[in-house]
C-alpha positions in Angstrom: 31.4 9.5 20.6 29.3 6.2 20.5 26.0 5.7 19.0 22.9 5.2 21.2 20.4 2.8 20.5 17.6 5.2 19.4 19.8 6.3 16.5 20.3 2.5 15.7 16.7 1.6 15.6 16.0 4.6 13.3 18.9 3.2 10.9 16.8 -0.1 10.7 13.5 1.7 9.7 14.8 3.9 7.1 15.6 2.9 3.6 19.0 3.9 2.2 18.9 5.9 -1.3 20.5 2.8 -2.8 17.4 0.7 -1.5 14.9 3.0 -2.8 16.5 3.3 -6.2 16.2 0.1 -6.0 13.1 -0.5 -5.0 11.6 2.3 -7.8 13.3 0.5 -10.9 12.2 -2.7 -9.3 8.4 -0.7 -9.0 8.6 -0.1 -12.9 9.9 -2.8 -14.1 7.0 -5.2 -12.3 4.6 -2.6 -13.5 5.6 -3.3 -17.2 5.7 -7.0 -16.9 2.2 -6.9 -15.3 0.8 -4.7 -17.6 1.7 -7.1 -20.5 0.7 -10.4 -18.5 -2.7 -9.2 -18.0 -3.4 -8.1 -21.5 -4.8 -11.1 -22.0 -6.6 -11.4 -19.5 -9.9 -9.3 -19.7 -11.6 -7.4 -16.8 -8.3 -7.4 -14.3 -6.1 -4.9 -13.4 -2.5 -5.2 -11.5 -0.7 -2.5 -10.1 2.0 -2.2 -8.2 2.0 0.2 -5.7 4.9 -0.2 -3.1 8.3 -1.9 -3.1 10.1 -2.4 0.0 13.5 -3.9 -0.6 16.2 -5.7 2.3 18.3 -4.0 4.0 20.9 -6.2 2.3 19.1 -6.1 -0.9 18.9 -10.2 -1.1 14.5 -9.6 -0.6 12.1 -7.5 -2.7 8.4 -7.2 -1.3 5.8 -5.8 -3.9 2.7 -4.8 -2.9 0.3 -5.1 -5.4 -3.2 -3.3 -5.8 -4.9 -5.9 -7.7 -9.0 -4.7 -9.6 -11.6 -6.1 -9.0 -10.9 -6.9 -5.2 -12.9 -10.3 -5.6 -10.1 -12.2 -7.8 -7.1 -10.4 -5.5 -6.9 -13.9 -3.7 -6.4 -16.2 -7.3 -4.2 -13.7 -8.6 -2.0 -13.5 -5.6 -1.8 -17.0 -5.6 -1.2 -17.0 -9.1 1.7 -14.6 -9.3 3.3 -16.0 -5.8 3.8 -19.8 -7.6 5.3 -18.0 -10.1 7.7 -15.8 -8.5 10.9 -17.6 -9.9 9.6 -17.3 -13.6 8.8 -13.4 -12.6 12.5 -12.7 -11.1 13.7 -14.6 -14.2 12.0 -12.1 -16.1 12.7 -9.3 -14.1 16.1 -10.0 -14.4 16.4 -9.8 -18.4 15.2 -6.4 -17.9 17.5 -5.1 -15.4 21.1 -7.3 -16.2 22.9 -4.3 -16.6 21.5 -2.7 -13.9 21.3 -4.9 -10.7 24.4 -8.0 -10.2 21.9 -9.9 -8.4 18.2 -9.9 -8.7 16.5 -10.5 -5.2 13.9 -12.6 -4.4 10.5 -11.8 -4.9 7.8 -12.1 -2.5 4.4 -10.6 -3.6 1.4 -9.0 -0.9 -1.7 -7.5 -1.9 -2.3 -3.9 -1.0 -5.5 -3.5 0.6 -5.0 0.2 1.7 -7.8 0.9 -1.7 -10.4 -1.1 -0.4 -10.1 0.2 3.3 -10.6 3.7 1.9 -13.3 3.1 0.2 -14.4 1.3 3.1 -14.0 4.7 4.9 -16.2 6.8 2.5 -19.0 4.4 2.5 -18.9 4.9 6.3 -18.8 8.7 6.0 -21.4 8.5 3.3 -23.8 6.7 5.3 -27.1 7.9 6.4 -26.9 9.3 10.0 -30.3 8.2 11.2 -28.9 4.2 10.9 -26.6 5.7 14.2 -28.6 5.7 18.1 -26.0 8.1 19.1 -26.0 10.2 16.3 -29.2 12.4 17.6 -27.6 12.5 20.7 -24.5 14.4 19.3 -27.3 16.6 17.5 -28.5 17.8 20.5 -25.0 18.4 22.2 -23.9 19.9 19.5 -27.2 22.7 19.2 -26.5 22.8 23.1 -22.9 23.8 22.2 -23.9 26.2 19.4 -26.1 28.0 22.4 -23.8 28.4 24.9 -21.1 30.8 23.5 -24.4 33.5 22.8 -24.9 33.3 26.7 -21.6 34.2 28.0 -21.8 36.7 25.4 -24.4 38.6 26.4 -23.0 38.4 29.8 
C-alpha cells in the first residue's frame, strides 16, 4: 500500500526524535554560551527560546529572546556576524555528541513582545473605544431577554 500525499506532507512538518534531541542539546549549549557572553554586558539578557533543525541536520535555526527589546536588532546582527565563531564554540562543547555541527542561523523571537502588546490592549480603558458602549447595551439587552422567556 502506497502512502498518500497527506501522509507525506505531515512527515515534512514533524520533527523526528533525533531532530528534537539535537535541537534540545543545541538549545542548552547555546544558552550556556550566551549566558557567559552577556555577563560582560550589563542590562542585557539573551535567551534561546527555541531551536529548529533541518531534516538533514545541516542547519539549525535558533530563535533568541532579547531583553531589552530596543537592542534586539543590534544584538541579532552582532550574533549573526559572529555565527561562525559561535558554531566553533558549540563544536567544542558538543564534539563527543555530534559528528557534524549544523550551520547556525539566528532570528529574533518576538513572541514575548507580542504577548505584552496583547496584554496592554486587554488592559486599556474601554471608554477609548466607541464600539464599547454599543456592545455594553447589547449585553444588557441580551441579559433581559432570557428573563422574558422564562416568564412565558
